C-alpha positions as CSV (number, residue, x, y, z in Angstrom):
1,M,-0.2,0.2,0.0
2,I,1.5,3.7,-0.9
3,S,1.8,5.8,2.6
4,T,-0.3,9.1,3.0
5,A,3.4,10.7,2.7
6,V,3.7,9.6,-0.5
7,R,0.7,10.5,-2.3
8,E,0.2,14.3,-0.5
9,P,3.3,15.4,-2.2
10,E,1.6,14.3,-5.5
11,L,-1.7,15.7,-5.0
12,R,-0.4,19.1,-4.0
13,S,1.6,19.0,-7.6
14,F,-1.6,17.8,-9.4
15,T,-3.1,21.1,-8.0
16,V,-0.6,23.1,-9.3
17,E,-1.7,21.9,-12.9
18,T,-5.0,22.3,-12.7
19,R,-4.4,26.4,-12.1
20,R,-3.7,26.2,-15.8
21,S,-6.0,27.0,-18.6
22,G,-5.6,23.9,-20.2
23,I,-3.8,20.7,-19.7
24,G,-3.1,20.7,-23.6
25,G,-2.9,17.7,-25.8
26,S,-3.3,14.3,-25.4
27,A,0.5,13.3,-25.0
28,E,0.5,15.5,-22.4
29,R,-2.7,13.6,-20.8
30,L,-0.9,10.6,-21.1
31,R,2.4,11.6,-19.9
32,E,0.2,12.9,-16.4
33,V,-1.4,9.2,-16.3
34,V,2.1,7.7,-16.6
35,D,3.3,9.8,-14.1
36,S,0.8,9.2,-11.8
37,R,1.1,5.7,-11.8
38,E,1.3,5.5,-7.7
39,L,-1.9,7.1,-7.4
40,L,-3.2,4.7,-9.8
41,A,-2.0,1.6,-7.8
42,F,-3.4,3.3,-4.6
43,L,-6.8,3.7,-5.9
44,A,-6.7,0.1,-7.6
45,W,-5.4,-1.2,-4.1
46,R,-8.1,0.6,-2.3
47,D,-10.9,-0.8,-5.0
48,L,-9.7,-4.4,-4.2
49,T,-9.9,-4.0,-0.4
50,V,-13.1,-2.2,-0.6
51,R,-14.3,-5.3,-2.5
52,Y,-13.6,-8.2,-0.3
53,K,-13.5,-6.2,2.9
54,Q,-14.8,-8.6,5.7
55,S,-15.5,-11.3,2.9
56,S,-15.1,-14.8,4.2
57,I,-13.7,-16.3,1.1
58,G,-12.2,-13.3,-0.4
59,V,-11.0,-13.2,-4.1
60,L,-12.4,-17.1,-4.3
61,W,-15.4,-15.5,-5.0
62,A,-14.4,-14.5,-8.6
63,V,-13.7,-18.3,-8.9
64,L,-17.3,-19.4,-7.7
65,Q,-19.1,-17.0,-10.0
66,P,-18.1,-18.6,-13.1
67,L,-18.0,-21.8,-11.9
68,L,-21.9,-21.4,-10.6
69,L,-22.5,-20.1,-14.0
70,A,-21.1,-22.8,-16.1
71,A,-23.1,-25.1,-13.9
72,A,-26.5,-23.0,-14.7
73,F,-25.8,-22.9,-18.5
74,T,-25.0,-26.8,-18.5
75,L,-28.1,-27.8,-17.1
76,F,-30.8,-25.3,-18.6
77,F,-28.6,-25.3,-22.3
78,G,-26.6,-28.0,-22.5
79,K,-28.9,-30.4,-21.0
80,L,-32.3,-29.5,-21.5
81,A,-31.7,-27.5,-25.0
82,G,-28.9,-29.8,-26.3
83,L,-26.4,-27.3,-26.7
84,D,-22.8,-28.9,-28.3
85,A,-19.8,-27.7,-27.6
86,G,-17.7,-29.7,-30.2
87,N,-14.9,-32.0,-29.0
88,V,-15.0,-30.6,-25.2
89,S,-17.3,-30.7,-22.9
90,Y,-20.1,-27.9,-22.5
91,A,-19.6,-26.7,-18.8
92,L,-15.4,-26.5,-19.5
93,A,-16.4,-24.2,-22.8
94,T,-19.0,-22.4,-20.9
95,F,-16.0,-21.7,-18.0
96,V,-13.3,-20.4,-20.4
97,A,-15.6,-18.2,-22.2
98,L,-17.3,-16.3,-18.9
99,L,-13.2,-15.8,-18.1
100,P,-12.8,-12.7,-20.4
101,W,-16.5,-12.2,-20.1
102,Q,-16.6,-11.9,-16.1
103,L,-13.5,-8.9,-16.9
104,V,-15.7,-6.9,-19.2
105,A,-18.7,-6.9,-17.2
106,F,-17.3,-6.2,-13.8
107,G,-15.2,-3.5,-15.6
108,V,-18.2,-1.8,-17.3
109,F,-20.5,-2.0,-14.3
110,S,-17.5,-0.3,-11.6
111,A,-16.0,2.5,-14.4
112,S,-19.0,3.6,-15.8
113,G,-20.3,4.8,-12.0
114,S,-16.5,5.4,-10.7
115,V,-16.3,9.0,-11.2
116,V,-20.2,9.7,-9.4
117,R,-19.0,7.6,-6.5
118,G,-15.8,9.7,-6.2
119,Q,-16.9,12.6,-6.7
120,D,-15.3,13.5,-2.8
121,L,-12.0,13.1,-4.2
122,V,-12.8,15.0,-7.6
123,T,-14.3,18.3,-6.0
124,R,-11.6,18.7,-3.8
125,V,-8.2,18.4,-5.5
126,Y,-6.8,18.0,-8.8
127,F,-5.5,14.7,-10.9
128,P,-6.2,13.3,-13.8
129,R,-9.8,12.0,-13.7
130,I,-9.3,9.2,-16.0
131,L,-7.6,7.3,-13.1
132,I,-10.6,7.0,-11.7
133,P,-12.3,4.5,-14.3
134,L,-9.3,2.8,-14.8
135,A,-8.4,2.0,-11.6
136,P,-11.3,-0.9,-11.3
137,F,-9.9,-2.3,-14.2
138,A,-7.0,-3.6,-11.8
139,V,-9.4,-5.4,-10.0
140,A,-10.9,-7.3,-12.8
141,L,-7.7,-8.2,-13.8
142,V,-6.8,-9.8,-10.4
143,D,-10.7,-11.5,-10.7
144,F,-9.8,-12.8,-13.8
145,F,-6.3,-14.3,-13.1
146,A,-7.8,-16.1,-10.0
147,A,-10.7,-17.9,-12.0
148,F,-8.1,-18.3,-15.2
149,T,-5.5,-20.6,-12.7
150,V,-8.6,-22.6,-12.2
151,A,-9.1,-22.7,-15.7
152,L,-5.6,-23.9,-16.3
153,V,-5.9,-27.0,-13.7
154,W,-9.3,-27.8,-15.3
155,V,-7.9,-27.6,-18.9
156,A,-4.4,-29.7,-18.6
157,I,-6.7,-32.2,-17.3
158,A,-8.9,-32.1,-19.9
159,S,-6.8,-31.2,-22.9
160,P,-3.4,-31.6,-22.0
161,S,-2.4,-31.5,-25.5
162,L,-3.3,-28.1,-25.8
163,A,-0.9,-26.5,-24.0
164,L,0.9,-24.8,-27.0
165,T,-1.9,-22.5,-27.5
166,I,-2.3,-20.8,-24.5
167,A,0.1,-18.8,-25.6
168,W,-2.3,-16.6,-27.9
169,V,-4.3,-16.2,-24.7
170,P,-2.8,-12.6,-23.8
171,A,-3.8,-11.3,-27.4
172,F,-7.2,-12.3,-26.5
173,L,-7.2,-10.8,-23.3
174,L,-5.7,-7.7,-24.6
175,L,-8.9,-7.1,-27.4
176,A,-10.9,-7.5,-24.3
177,L,-9.4,-5.2,-22.0
178,V,-9.0,-2.8,-24.6
179,T,-12.7,-2.8,-25.7
180,T,-13.9,-2.7,-21.7
181,V,-11.6,0.2,-21.4
182,G,-12.9,2.3,-23.8
183,V,-16.7,1.5,-23.4
184,G,-15.8,2.2,-19.7
185,C,-14.7,5.3,-20.0
186,W,-17.6,6.4,-22.5
187,L,-20.0,5.8,-19.4
188,A,-18.1,7.5,-16.9
189,A,-17.9,10.4,-18.5
190,L,-21.8,10.1,-19.6
191,N,-22.9,9.4,-16.3
192,V,-21.6,12.2,-14.8
193,R,-23.9,14.3,-16.9
194,F,-26.4,11.8,-17.4
195,R,-27.2,10.1,-14.1
196,D,-29.8,7.7,-16.3
197,V,-26.3,5.9,-18.1
198,Q,-26.0,4.0,-14.3
199,V,-29.5,2.8,-14.3
200,A,-29.2,1.7,-18.2
201,V,-25.8,0.3,-17.9
202,P,-27.3,-3.3,-16.2
203,L,-29.7,-3.9,-19.4
204,L,-26.9,-3.0,-21.7
205,V,-24.9,-5.4,-20.1
206,Q,-27.1,-8.4,-20.3
207,L,-28.4,-7.3,-23.9
208,W,-24.3,-7.4,-24.9
209,F,-24.1,-10.6,-22.9
210,F,-26.5,-12.4,-25.0
211,C,-24.7,-10.7,-28.2
212,T,-21.8,-12.6,-27.0
213,P,-21.6,-16.7,-28.0
214,I,-20.9,-17.4,-24.2
215,A,-23.9,-19.8,-24.0
216,Y,-24.2,-20.7,-27.2
217,P,-21.2,-21.5,-29.8
218,S,-21.0,-18.8,-32.4
219,S,-21.2,-21.6,-35.3
220,L,-24.6,-21.3,-34.7
221,V,-24.3,-17.7,-36.4
222,P,-24.8,-18.0,-40.4
223,E,-21.7,-18.0,-42.1
224,E,-22.6,-14.4,-44.1
225,W,-23.2,-13.1,-40.5
226,R,-20.2,-13.8,-39.4
227,V,-18.3,-10.6,-40.1
228,A,-21.0,-8.4,-38.9
229,Y,-20.9,-10.7,-35.7
230,A,-17.6,-9.5,-34.8
231,V,-18.2,-5.6,-35.1
232,N,-18.9,-6.8,-31.0
233,P,-15.0,-7.4,-30.3
234,M,-16.1,-9.5,-27.7
235,V,-17.1,-12.2,-30.0
236,T,-13.5,-12.5,-31.1
237,A,-12.5,-12.5,-27.9
238,V,-14.0,-15.0,-26.7
239,D,-13.9,-17.1,-29.4
240,G,-10.2,-16.7,-29.3
241,F,-10.3,-18.1,-25.6
242,R,-12.0,-21.3,-26.5
243,A,-9.5,-21.8,-29.6
244,A,-6.6,-21.2,-27.2
245,L,-7.6,-22.9,-24.2
246,L,-9.7,-25.9,-26.3
247,G,-8.6,-26.2,-29.6
248,G,-11.4,-25.4,-32.3
249,P,-11.7,-24.0,-35.5
250,H,-9.5,-21.1,-37.0
251,L,-10.7,-17.9,-36.6
252,Q,-11.6,-16.1,-39.4
253,L,-9.3,-13.3,-40.0
254,Q,-11.8,-11.0,-41.6
255,A,-14.2,-10.8,-38.1
256,V,-10.7,-11.0,-36.3
257,A,-9.7,-7.8,-38.4
258,V,-13.4,-6.5,-38.0
259,S,-13.2,-7.0,-33.9
260,V,-9.8,-5.2,-33.1
261,S,-10.5,-2.2,-35.5
262,V,-13.7,-1.4,-33.5
263,A,-12.1,-2.4,-30.0
264,G,-9.1,0.2,-31.1
265,A,-11.9,2.8,-32.0
266,L,-13.9,2.1,-28.7
267,L,-10.6,3.1,-26.9
268,L,-9.7,6.1,-29.0
269,T,-12.9,7.4,-28.9
270,G,-13.7,6.8,-25.1
271,V,-10.6,8.0,-23.7
272,G,-10.7,11.0,-26.4
273,F,-14.1,11.8,-24.8
274,F,-13.3,11.7,-21.1
275,W,-10.1,13.8,-21.7
276,R,-12.6,16.4,-23.6
277,T,-15.2,16.5,-20.5
278,E,-12.6,16.1,-17.6
279,D,-12.1,19.9,-17.0
280,T,-15.6,20.5,-16.2
281,I,-16.0,17.3,-14.4
282,A,-15.7,18.9,-11.0
283,D,-18.0,21.3,-11.6
284,V,-20.6,18.9,-13.1
285,V,-20.4,16.1,-10.8
């Protein structure tokens, strides 16, 4: 944990920066974020301790949630609806797909309301405001790696010959993270001005879930619609996780390119929009 003695000088230096007429330019804002990495680490640590404060099993909740969801989907979709996951068990395929999705869902939920929840800090002292919606993603990554460890053990037992393909996991994790940060920044900035956003986020995330091949394989989507389907970057992220950990059909290069382009656009426009509204957040929130 970062001590108060370290944090206070940083916050005082930030206060000087806000005296300027404008921070001026994306490169300068990005430098400020990099220079504020210790404050970002503190905010992330604070969010992590709050999330698991007085929790008897702590980070194990990050494992139990996808396991219980995978069990429910296996019962209703795998057994009753008869959906097939190919050469691997439906439960394992669903659990693997839930790993990037849990990161996205938690990141979007947390980031969208983070600035409003942190309004006491925002209105008292200057620092790069974007640190607030970025901090929850560190917590999401902690949860992800806890569940990913269980997935590795499960995959090692079920499909030990597929170990080499795991090297692709970081690429698809990055795709999911880039998508989530972009959406989170958009919603965090919009929620400052329109509090309806926070009410709409659960519905939006649910709709996004059903548009992502988690409880069903993307092979159910007609071939001619696959590229359009990949406009949702989580389609490629989830299919990529399944392919990397469990094997399966190769991803379409055109669909991957579409997902990567959309994710990059979400990140650039989301961060850019947040930065454009950053200087007025303290007045509006």
